[in-house]
C-alpha positions, 0 to 999 in steps of 0.5 A: 782313737776314741776319747774316754769319758765318764757319765759324770764328765759327760753331764758336766759338759752338758751343763756347760754347753747348755749355759747352766753356769749363767755366763750369758746375759741375754736370752737371745744369746743362749745356745739352747735356742739353736734347737729351741726351748720347749714351752708349756704354761710359761716353762720356757721363760723359767728355762731361760731364767735358769741360764741367765743372771736375772729374769729373762726378757722375751724380746721381739727377736724371739717367737713361740710356735709349733716346731720340733716334734710338733711341740711349742718351742721358743726360737730366734726369729732370724733362724726360722726360715732355715729351721723350716727347711731343715725340719721338712721331711726328707722323703716319704719314709721320713714323713711317714715316721713322723705321723701317728693316728693319721697314718691309716686314714691317709694311706687308705685315701691314697694320700702319701705322707709327704703330700699330707705335710704339704697340703696340710701346711698350705691349708693351715697357712690359708686358714690363719688370717689374723689372731685366732684361737686353736679351736677356730684354726682347727675348724678352718683347717679341717674345712679346707682338707679332704676327710682323711685328714680329720676325725669325729671328735666325740667330746665336742661332737664335731670333726677335727684335723688330727692333732699330731699332724696339725701341730707338726706343720705349724712352723712350715705353715708360718704361724706363731703363738702370742707370747703375752696371751694367757690362752693359746692365740695363733697368728700369721708369722711376720715375714714368713718363708714359703712352705718348703717343697724339699728338705735342706737336710737335718744335719745342722739340727743333728750337730746342735743336738750332739753339741747340747746333749752329747756325747750321744748317738743316732738313736738319741738324735732321731728320738729328739727330732721325732723321726727314725734312725734310717731317716738320719743316716743320709744326713748324719754329720761328718767330722764328728769326734768319736767318744767312749762314754763308759764303754759305749760309742757316742759322738760329739762335734770335734770342736767341743772336745776341749770342753768335754775333756775339761768341763767347769767344776763349779757347783751349781743349783738350779730349779729346772722347769718341766721340759727344760732343755737339760731334761730333753736328752734322750738317754734318760737312764744316764741323766737319772740312773734310778728307775723310780726317780725317772718315773717321778720326773717324766710322766705321761702328763703333769711333769714336775720340775727337777732339782739340779744340785752339784751335777745330779738331779736330786729331786723334784719340785711342784708349785702352787700360786695364790694372788700374792705367793708362790708355794714351792714344794721340794721332794728330794731323792737324797738329803740336800745340804745346808748350802744346797737348800739356801741355793734352792731358796734363792732360785725360788725367789727368782721364780717368784719374781718371774711370776710377778709374785711378791712372796715365796714359801719353800717346803721341803717334803 
């Protein structure tokens, strides 16, 4: 019989499962790293800080690289070989589902999608011989591949490999990003595994998604991994617990049921950065019921951060910096209490510390 839970209960579970109660002390111990923490302009470090008692240290056992959905993610280095095999397309249909604009020219050239992943991964690995800019890497990879892999770029009047495929193969090719550089610098990953030739199956990744973002279903897991539900059906985990989430069927690893049934009730306030793991759940309507508020949080470009207060996304934040000060503007969807505002101020001070700024000013719009 399915365990019945409410939206409030499910979100409380997710906050606990994702470490937002700050029970861990080291970044590498955070469970969210089992799927990786997406990064954009330093957002991964802010996401880690929302889960740790102080500023996180990005130690040598962590690496930043293109992985899930071709987006840059922070991962544990020790897990990269297994992750590469798990993310490798299972078959031709799975590979095709992950492509975008390059589908048509590859098909017209008679290049199967799975072949494209293999050839492009090998080319990217061969192209990156040392620290290089993204433009240098793109040019080198393009020169190593047949014309069907690239397009004429009007902006710079040159030819580039399709961006979606380019970034989708970063993990497989074994290239990483420099964590300390203010611009994108790509280097060979140390002790990298070979380019996969077969998939080990995405079962561990599906389980990790359900553990961190559950209770959830196949549609959400497929959307997160950037593939189709059909591709996940053969590798769907066994032994899951069925959950009745406000009348809808959903699933969770069976050993997570005790936490789901009785999640922590502590009130927390966090300033979540854009692309924070908590905001990566694919059931956005459950996270943020109001359509107008969802439009404010998830935009095509330029997402703001989100204010998480006592179990709900209660507003957004945007930041500007000068040489000495962080200016943070909070736009609340509903009035914050005095204690919530005080907590926001403390989180803003932590953010300023992470950005090496001695001053912070918080404005409530």
